[in-house]
C-alpha angles and dihedrals in degrees: 000000000000126000084242091059090048088057093046090059090058103259119154121226117242120193127208107210124194123180091353092304128108104243095181146334136226137174133235134193121195120196126193115276096043098287109145135182131196136191131219117269119268091246090055103053116141092235101040125257112356087004134116117346125193131193128222135186104261109262091007104083089164091081109064132172121199099164121082096212094050093052095041089056092049093048093048089050092050094047091054090053103044112106 
C-alpha cells in the first residue's frame, strides 16, 4: 500500500520528534466504539522510504493489511455496522 492510499483511507499522520527533528512518521485511524488502526513507521516500510505501508489493528499486530482494496473493504464494512 502506498502512503497516498493510507491518506485516502482517512488516516492521520503522527510524527515522532527527537531533538527537534522528525525521526519518523506513522498514521492512525480511530473509529467510534474504540476500534483503532495504526500503520508501520516511515522508517520501517516494506519497500524502503515512501514504499509499502501496512495497517494493523492497534495492539493486535498479528492482523496486518498490506493491500489497499482489502483494508478499504474491511473499513467500509465496519463503518456500516458501527452503531
